[in-house]
C-alpha positions as CSV (number, residue, x, y, z in Angstrom):
1,M,4.0,-10.6,29.6
2,Q,0.4,-10.8,30.6
3,H,-1.5,-13.3,28.5
4,D,-5.1,-12.1,27.9
5,R,-7.5,-15.1,27.7
6,T,-10.7,-13.2,27.3
7,L,-10.6,-12.6,23.5
8,Q,-13.1,-13.9,21.0
9,P,-11.6,-16.9,19.1
10,P,-10.5,-16.1,15.6
11,R,-12.4,-17.3,12.6
12,F,-10.0,-20.1,11.8
13,A,-11.4,-20.6,8.3
14,S,-10.1,-17.1,7.4
15,L,-6.7,-17.2,9.2
16,L,-3.8,-16.3,7.1
17,R,-0.1,-16.2,7.8
18,V,1.3,-13.1,6.0
19,A,4.0,-10.5,6.3
20,L,3.0,-6.9,6.3
21,H,5.6,-4.2,6.4
22,L,5.3,-0.5,7.3
23,A,8.2,1.6,6.0
24,A,10.0,3.9,8.4
25,A,9.9,7.6,7.5
26,S,13.2,9.1,6.5
27,S,12.1,12.4,8.1
28,L,9.6,13.6,10.6
29,L,6.3,15.5,10.2
30,P,6.0,18.6,10.7
31,L,8.4,20.7,12.9
32,G,7.4,21.9,16.3
33,A,7.8,21.3,20.1
34,R,4.9,18.8,20.0
35,L,4.5,16.8,16.8
36,E,2.4,14.0,15.4
37,G,4.2,12.0,12.8
38,Q,5.4,8.7,11.6
39,I,8.5,8.8,13.9
40,R,9.9,5.4,13.3
41,P,8.4,4.4,16.5
42,R,12.4,0.9,20.2
43,V,10.0,0.3,23.1
44,V,10.8,2.9,25.7
45,N,10.9,1.5,29.3
46,G,10.5,-2.0,27.9
47,M,12.4,-5.2,28.8
48,P,15.1,-6.7,26.6
49,V,14.1,-9.6,24.5
50,G,16.5,-12.5,24.1
51,A,17.5,-14.3,20.9
52,S,15.2,-17.3,21.7
53,E,12.2,-15.0,22.0
54,E,13.1,-13.3,18.8
55,E,13.2,-16.7,17.2
56,D,10.0,-18.0,18.7
57,K,8.0,-14.9,17.8
58,A,9.7,-14.3,14.4
59,L,10.7,-10.7,15.1
60,V,12.7,-9.3,12.3
61,N,14.7,-6.2,11.4
62,V,13.4,-4.4,8.3
63,S,16.1,-2.5,6.3
64,G,17.9,-1.5,9.5
65,R,15.3,1.2,10.3
66,C,12.0,-0.6,11.1
67,S,10.7,-3.5,13.1
68,G,8.5,-6.3,11.6
69,V,7.2,-9.8,12.0
70,L,7.1,-12.9,9.9
71,I,3.6,-14.0,9.1
72,G,4.8,-16.7,6.7
73,P,8.2,-18.1,5.6
74,A,8.4,-15.6,2.8
75,W,6.1,-12.8,4.1
76,V,6.8,-9.9,6.5
77,L,4.3,-7.6,8.1
78,T,5.6,-4.1,8.9
79,A,4.4,-0.4,8.7
80,G,3.5,1.1,5.3
81,H,5.8,4.1,5.9
82,C,8.8,1.7,6.1
83,I,8.6,1.1,2.3
84,D,11.6,2.5,0.4
85,A,10.7,6.0,-0.8
86,A,11.7,5.1,-4.4
87,R,9.3,2.1,-4.2
88,R,11.9,-0.4,-5.5
89,P,10.8,-4.0,-4.9
90,A,14.3,-5.2,-4.1
91,A,15.3,-2.3,-1.9
92,H,14.4,-3.9,1.4
93,T,16.4,-6.3,3.5
94,V,15.0,-8.4,6.3
95,Q,17.3,-9.8,9.0
96,W,16.3,-12.7,11.4
97,L,18.7,-14.5,13.7
98,G,21.7,-13.5,11.6
99,A,20.2,-14.5,8.3
100,V,19.4,-11.9,5.7
101,R,16.8,-11.9,2.9
102,T,16.0,-9.4,0.2
103,S,12.5,-8.5,-0.9
104,D,11.3,-9.0,-4.4
105,A,7.8,-7.5,-4.1
106,F,5.7,-5.4,-1.8
107,Y,2.2,-4.2,-1.2
108,Q,1.9,-0.8,0.5
109,F,-1.6,-0.4,1.9
110,G,-0.9,3.2,3.0
111,G,1.4,5.4,5.0
112,G,3.5,6.3,2.0
113,L,6.0,9.2,2.3
114,C,7.8,10.6,-0.7
115,T,8.6,13.9,-2.4
116,P,6.3,14.5,-5.3
117,A,8.1,14.2,-8.6
118,P,6.7,13.3,-12.1
119,T,8.5,10.0,-12.3
120,T,8.6,8.9,-8.6
121,C,5.6,10.1,-6.8
122,P,1.9,10.8,-7.6
123,T,1.0,14.3,-8.2
124,R,-1.7,15.9,-6.1
125,T,-4.6,15.0,-8.4
126,W,-3.4,11.6,-9.3
127,I,-3.8,9.9,-5.9
128,D,-4.0,10.9,-2.3
129,L,-1.5,9.3,0.1
130,P,-1.7,8.0,2.7
131,Y,-5.2,6.8,2.0
132,G,-5.0,3.3,3.5
133,P,-3.9,1.6,6.7
134,D,-0.2,2.2,7.6
135,L,0.7,-1.4,6.6
136,A,2.8,-3.1,4.0
137,L,3.4,-6.7,2.9
138,L,7.0,-7.5,2.0
139,H,7.6,-10.7,0.0
140,L,11.1,-12.3,0.3
141,S,13.0,-13.6,-2.7
142,R,13.9,-16.6,-0.5
143,P,11.9,-17.9,2.4
144,F,13.2,-18.3,5.9
145,D,13.3,-21.8,7.5
146,V,10.6,-21.6,10.1
147,R,9.0,-24.1,12.5
148,P,5.3,-24.7,12.8
149,G,3.8,-22.0,15.0
150,Q,6.6,-19.5,14.7
151,T,5.1,-17.2,12.2
152,A,2.3,-14.9,13.4
153,T,-1.3,-15.7,13.0
154,L,-3.6,-12.7,12.2
155,L,-6.2,-11.9,14.8
156,T,-9.7,-11.8,13.3
157,G,-13.1,-10.7,14.6
158,D,-14.6,-7.4,15.8
159,P,-11.8,-4.7,16.1
160,K,-13.6,-3.3,19.2
161,Q,-12.6,-6.4,21.1
162,L,-9.2,-4.8,21.6
163,T,-10.6,-2.0,23.7
164,G,-9.1,-2.2,27.2
165,K,-7.0,-5.2,26.4
166,T,-3.3,-5.5,27.3
167,I,-1.1,-6.1,24.3
168,A,2.5,-7.3,24.3
169,V,4.2,-4.8,22.0
170,Y,7.7,-5.4,20.5
171,G,10.1,-3.1,18.8
172,R,13.8,-2.3,18.1
173,G,13.6,1.5,18.7
174,I,15.0,3.9,21.2
175,R,15.2,2.6,24.8
176,S,15.2,5.9,26.8
177,Y,14.6,9.6,26.5
178,Y,17.1,12.3,25.8
179,Q,19.3,13.5,28.6
180,P,21.0,17.0,28.6
181,G,24.4,16.9,27.0
182,P,25.8,15.9,23.6
183,P,23.0,14.4,21.4
184,P,23.1,10.6,21.2
185,V,24.2,8.9,18.1
186,F,21.6,6.4,16.8
187,A,23.5,3.1,16.4
188,A,22.2,0.1,14.5
189,F,19.1,-1.3,16.2
190,D,20.8,-3.9,18.5
191,Q,18.0,-5.6,20.4
192,Y,14.3,-6.0,20.6
193,R,12.5,-4.8,23.7
194,A,8.9,-5.5,24.8
195,A,6.3,-4.1,27.1
196,D,2.7,-4.7,28.0
197,M,0.6,-1.8,26.9
198,R,-3.1,-1.3,27.6
199,V,-5.4,-0.2,24.7
200,A,-7.0,3.1,25.6
201,S,-9.3,3.4,22.6
202,V,-10.2,1.9,19.2
203,A,-11.2,3.9,16.2
204,A,-10.9,4.0,12.4
205,G,-8.7,0.9,12.0
206,T,-6.2,1.9,14.7
207,V,-5.8,1.6,18.5
208,Q,-4.3,4.1,20.8
209,V,-2.0,3.5,23.7
210,N,-1.2,6.3,26.3
211,A,1.8,6.8,28.6
212,P,0.7,9.2,31.4
213,S,4.3,9.5,32.7
214,T,7.8,9.1,31.3
215,A,8.0,6.0,33.5
216,D,5.3,4.2,31.4
217,P,6.2,2.0,28.5
218,I,5.6,3.5,25.0
219,T,6.8,3.1,21.4
220,G,9.4,5.3,20.0
221,P,11.6,5.8,16.9
222,G,12.6,2.5,15.4
223,D,9.5,0.6,16.6
224,S,7.5,1.2,13.4
225,G,6.3,-2.1,12.0
226,G,6.7,-3.9,15.3
227,P,4.1,-6.5,16.3
228,G,1.6,-6.4,19.2
229,F,0.4,-9.8,20.4
230,L,-2.6,-11.1,22.3
231,W,-3.1,-14.6,23.6
232,F,-6.2,-16.8,23.5
233,A,-6.3,-20.3,24.9
234,N,-2.5,-20.4,24.9
235,Q,-2.4,-19.4,21.2
236,R,-0.6,-16.2,20.2
237,Y,-2.3,-13.9,17.7
238,L,-1.0,-10.8,16.0
239,A,-3.3,-7.9,17.0
240,T,-1.4,-4.7,16.1
241,I,1.4,-3.2,14.1
242,T,3.1,-0.1,15.4
243,S,2.5,3.0,13.3
244,R,3.2,6.4,14.8
245,G,2.8,8.6,17.9
246,W,3.0,11.9,19.7
247,R,6.3,13.3,20.9
248,E,8.0,16.3,22.5
249,C,11.6,17.2,21.9
250,A,14.2,19.6,23.3
251,D,15.4,20.8,19.9
252,S,12.8,21.1,17.2
253,T,15.0,22.9,14.7
254,T,15.0,20.0,12.3
255,P,13.4,16.6,12.2
256,V,16.7,15.0,13.0
257,T,17.5,17.2,16.0
258,C,14.0,16.6,17.3
259,E,14.3,12.8,16.9
260,R,17.6,12.9,18.8
261,T,16.3,15.1,21.7
262,I,12.9,13.4,22.5
263,T,11.9,14.3,26.0
264,R,8.4,12.8,26.0
265,L,6.4,10.2,24.1
266,D,3.0,10.0,25.5
267,T,0.8,8.4,22.8
268,A,1.3,5.5,20.4
269,I,-1.0,4.8,17.4
270,L,-1.0,1.1,16.4
271,T,-2.7,-0.3,13.3
272,S,-5.5,-2.8,14.1
273,V,-5.0,-6.2,12.6
274,P,-8.6,-7.3,13.1
275,A,-9.7,-4.2,11.1
276,T,-7.5,-5.0,8.2
277,E,-7.1,-8.8,8.0
278,R,-9.7,-9.3,5.3
279,Y,-7.9,-6.7,3.2
280,V,-4.6,-8.4,3.8
281,G,-6.0,-11.8,3.0
282,A,-7.4,-10.6,-0.3
283,V,-4.0,-9.2,-1.4
284,L,-2.2,-12.4,-0.5
285,A,-4.6,-14.4,-2.7
286,S,-3.3,-12.5,-5.8
287,R,0.0,-13.0,-7.7
288,W,2.0,-10.4,-9.5
289,N,5.5,-9.6,-10.8
290,P,6.4,-6.0,-10.0
291,M,9.2,-5.9,-12.5
292,A,7.0,-6.6,-15.5
293,S,6.3,-3.6,-17.7
294,S,2.6,-4.5,-17.9
295,Q,0.7,-7.6,-16.6
296,P,-2.8,-8.8,-15.9
297,V,-3.6,-9.5,-12.2
298,W,-6.6,-11.4,-11.1
299,I,-7.7,-10.0,-7.7
300,K,-10.3,-10.8,-5.1
301,A,-13.4,-8.6,-4.9
302,A,-12.6,-8.1,-1.2
303,E,-9.6,-6.0,-2.1
304,V,-11.8,-3.7,-4.2
305,E,-14.3,-3.4,-1.4
306,A,-11.7,-2.7,1.3
307,G,-10.1,0.2,-0.7
308,R,-11.1,3.8,-0.8
309,W,-13.2,3.5,-4.0
310,P,-15.2,0.3,-3.7
311,F,-17.8,-1.1,-6.1
312,A,-19.3,-4.5,-6.7
313,D,-19.7,-4.9,-10.5
314,V,-17.6,-3.5,-13.3
315,D,-20.7,-3.3,-15.5
316,R,-22.4,-1.0,-13.0
317,A,-19.5,1.1,-11.8
318,G,-18.6,4.5,-13.2
319,W,-15.4,4.5,-15.2
320,A,-13.8,7.2,-13.0
321,Q,-14.5,5.2,-9.8
322,A,-13.1,2.1,-11.3
323,A,-10.0,4.0,-12.6
324,R,-9.3,5.3,-9.1
325,A,-9.6,1.8,-7.6
326,A,-7.4,0.1,-10.2
327,T,-4.8,2.9,-10.1
328,A,-4.5,2.5,-6.3
329,M,-4.3,-1.3,-6.3
330,C,-1.6,-1.3,-9.0
331,Y,0.3,1.6,-7.3
332,N,0.2,-0.4,-4.0
333,R,2.0,-3.2,-5.9
334,G,4.7,-0.9,-7.1
335,F,3.3,-0.1,-10.6
336,A,2.6,3.3,-12.0
337,I,-1.0,2.9,-13.0
338,G,-3.7,0.3,-13.5
339,H,-7.1,-0.3,-15.1
340,F,-9.8,-2.9,-14.9
341,D,-9.7,-5.1,-18.0
342,G,-13.5,-5.5,-17.9
343,H,-13.5,-9.2,-17.0
344,Q,-15.0,-10.5,-13.7
345,D,-16.4,-13.7,-12.1
346,L,-19.2,-12.6,-9.9
347,A,-19.7,-16.1,-8.5
348,K,-16.1,-16.4,-7.4
349,R,-16.0,-12.7,-6.5
350,E,-12.9,-12.1,-8.6
351,V,-12.1,-9.3,-11.1
352,G,-9.3,-8.6,-13.5
353,I,-7.0,-5.6,-13.5
354,Q,-4.0,-4.6,-15.8
355,C,-1.0,-3.1,-14.0
356,T,1.4,-1.0,-16.0
357,G,4.7,0.8,-15.4
358,A,7.4,-1.1,-13.7
359,P,9.6,0.6,-11.1
360,G,12.3,2.8,-12.7
361,G,10.3,2.9,-16.0
362,D,9.4,6.0,-17.9
363,A,5.7,6.4,-17.0
364,L,4.8,10.1,-16.6
365,F,2.3,11.5,-14.1
366,L,0.6,14.7,-15.1
367,D,-2.0,17.1,-13.8
368,V,-3.7,18.8,-16.8
369,P,-6.5,21.4,-17.0
370,R,-9.8,19.6,-17.3
371,A,-11.5,22.3,-19.4
372,A,-8.8,22.7,-22.0
373,A,-9.7,22.0,-25.7
374,P,-10.0,20.0,-27.7
375,W,-11.5,17.5,-25.3
376,P,-12.9,19.4,-22.3
377,V,-13.9,17.5,-19.2
378,T,-16.2,19.2,-16.8
379,D,-16.3,16.5,-14.2
380,V,-14.5,13.1,-14.5
381,N,-17.4,11.5,-12.7
382,G,-19.9,12.7,-15.3
383,V,-18.1,12.7,-18.6
384,H,-18.1,9.7,-20.9
385,W,-15.0,7.6,-20.7
386,A,-14.2,8.1,-24.4
387,Q,-13.9,11.9,-24.0
388,A,-11.6,11.6,-21.0
389,H,-9.5,9.0,-22.7
390,R,-9.1,11.1,-25.9
391,K,-7.9,13.9,-23.7
392,A,-5.3,11.7,-22.0
393,Q,-4.2,10.2,-25.3
394,D,-3.6,13.5,-27.0
395,V,-1.8,15.1,-24.0
396,C,0.5,12.1,-23.8
397,A,1.1,11.8,-27.6
398,A,2.1,15.5,-27.7
399,R,4.9,14.6,-25.2
400,G,6.2,11.7,-27.2
401,Y,4.4,8.9,-25.4
402,V,2.5,6.1,-27.0
403,G,-0.7,6.5,-25.0
404,G,-2.2,7.7,-21.7
405,L,-4.9,6.9,-19.2
406,P,-6.9,9.2,-16.9
407,T,-6.5,8.1,-13.3
408,G,-10.1,9.1,-12.3
409,H,-8.7,11.7,-9.9
410,Q,-9.5,15.4,-10.1
411,R,-9.0,18.4,-7.9
412,D,-9.8,22.1,-8.5
413,A,-9.6,22.6,-12.3
414,Q,-7.2,19.7,-13.0
415,M,-7.4,16.0,-13.6
416,G,-4.7,13.3,-13.3
417,I,-3.4,11.2,-16.2
418,V,-0.5,8.8,-16.6
419,C,1.4,8.5,-19.9
420,V,3.0,5.2,-21.0
421,R,5.7,4.5,-23.6
422,A,7.8,1.4,-22.8
423,N,6.5,-1.8,-24.4
424,A,3.3,0.0,-25.6
425,E,2.0,0.0,-29.1
426,R,-0.5,2.4,-30.6
427,L,-2.2,0.6,-33.4
428,D,-3.2,2.2,-36.7
429,L,-6.9,2.8,-36.5
430,S,-7.5,0.7,-39.6
431,Q,-6.1,-2.3,-37.7
432,S,-8.9,-2.2,-35.1
433,R,-11.8,-3.0,-37.4
434,S,-12.1,-6.5,-35.9
435,L,-13.1,-4.8,-32.6
436,R,-16.6,-4.9,-34.1
437,D,-16.5,-8.6,-33.4
438,W,-16.4,-7.8,-29.7
439,R,-19.8,-6.1,-29.7
440,V,-18.7,-2.5,-29.2
441,G,-21.1,-1.2,-31.8
442,S,-20.4,1.5,-34.3
443,D,-19.8,4.5,-31.9
444,V,-17.1,4.5,-29.3
445,N,-19.1,7.3,-27.5
446,A,-22.1,5.0,-27.0
447,V,-20.3,1.8,-25.6
448,A,-19.9,1.2,-21.9
449,W,-16.4,1.4,-20.6
450,A,-16.2,-2.2,-19.3
451,Q,-17.4,-3.6,-22.7
452,A,-14.9,-1.4,-24.5
453,R,-12.1,-2.6,-22.2
454,R,-13.0,-6.2,-22.7
455,A,-12.9,-5.7,-26.5
456,A,-9.5,-4.0,-26.4
457,V,-8.0,-6.5,-24.0
458,E,-9.0,-9.5,-26.1
459,F,-8.0,-7.8,-29.3
460,C,-4.5,-7.0,-27.9
461,R,-4.0,-10.4,-26.4
462,G,-4.9,-11.9,-29.7
463,R,-1.8,-10.0,-31.0
464,G,0.5,-11.4,-28.3
465,A,0.2,-8.4,-25.9
466,S,-0.7,-8.8,-22.2
467,G,-3.6,-6.3,-22.4
468,G,-4.7,-3.0,-23.8
469,F,-7.3,-0.2,-23.8
470,M,-9.2,2.0,-26.2
471,N,-7.9,5.5,-26.4
472,G,-11.4,7.0,-27.3
473,H,-10.6,8.0,-30.9
474,Q,-12.6,6.8,-33.8
475,I,-12.5,7.4,-37.6
476,G,-15.4,5.8,-39.3
477,D,-15.8,2.3,-38.0
478,A,-12.1,2.1,-36.9
479,M,-11.3,2.7,-33.2
480,G,-8.0,3.5,-31.6
481,V,-6.3,1.0,-29.3
482,V,-3.1,1.0,-27.2
483,C,-1.7,-2.5,-26.6
484,L,0.6,-3.2,-23.6
485,R,3.3,-5.8,-23.7
């Protein structure tokens, strides 16, 4: 491998050892003679990697279908599209040097692939996937035994520094192109391969590598999540994670036949680590239990700022923007939905969210007509939060659920909501009189969403719940609340 010594030194104060994992796609996107898709990119035309190098560089096998790298004893970094389609925290296995570990949590930054269904995938107005970098963090239920220096250190600094650099790319994918005759049978990934690849361009959080001829090294199916390393002053840094690429195939009848008859792979797209390391670091600073029905999570402001719907202060943000951001951050962690609890520490740059809906739970995703009576919503970004929450509450209650929350998403004439039932309690309106003690005033339609959320959270926690939210209803001076346990 060529060791590049011309890179800018990383900011050591911000270096983190973390495991990101990008899930391999179970099928390819879309059909055709020349396709761009998440193709489960082994390194074609690469050199075999021995067991000692796999050990030294902490190269792992993710669930038998993706590559990955340890960035900590209990953290793996891989591609986002390698996450199990059912989004089950314990569905992933990680193999390293014959030892096998099972995951107990993940964070999927983007790259998700799944079939939309009310209980498994977001509907079209609820959230747009993939919306983030094709990366995932995979936490292991039991750490591996590692030596100092084995786990990968994330490269920091200006992402443009990768332009023109030569990266040592590793993967467990296909080793050669299709030859005429019976289609090959894809056996279990047997050995890592590696090759030096020169970065052709850097853009939008990714880097592109080209292979002008079939003799040039390139990534292929099975390499997704594989690491790309650079060296600076004899120190190894993780610079990229393999994402997707361009391919040509002899038989494009189905995704499977195309994958088994690849005749050309001429472009690889790799996720840039320098472009995402602050985002990754912010996520690693939080703690959560993905099997809890509902739980508060204290997050770093950097996670909010790195997402698609950033803002700096809950008391200044619109409720719909905040709803979109919280929904995404909780969904990334394996929950159904989330909302900000109204609490924040501006000095520490930390903010509280409440994540609800454990995997396999009964949360229900719905698209509903915005203009429908009795609580019409013209635009989620302009309507008061109480009106939108009343709509979600009544739609969900009519379906037998305890309560519901608008996700902040809308498209065409519809808006997204999520209904919750398990471990949720809708209080009798008369029980919420003490909410006046939390300075919400006498009219739910006049209070700011963050203040209302703080009041509901503190009221519910005083009753032993983990959090809660106002549902927008009010009779006299009594206000409706849904508490989450």
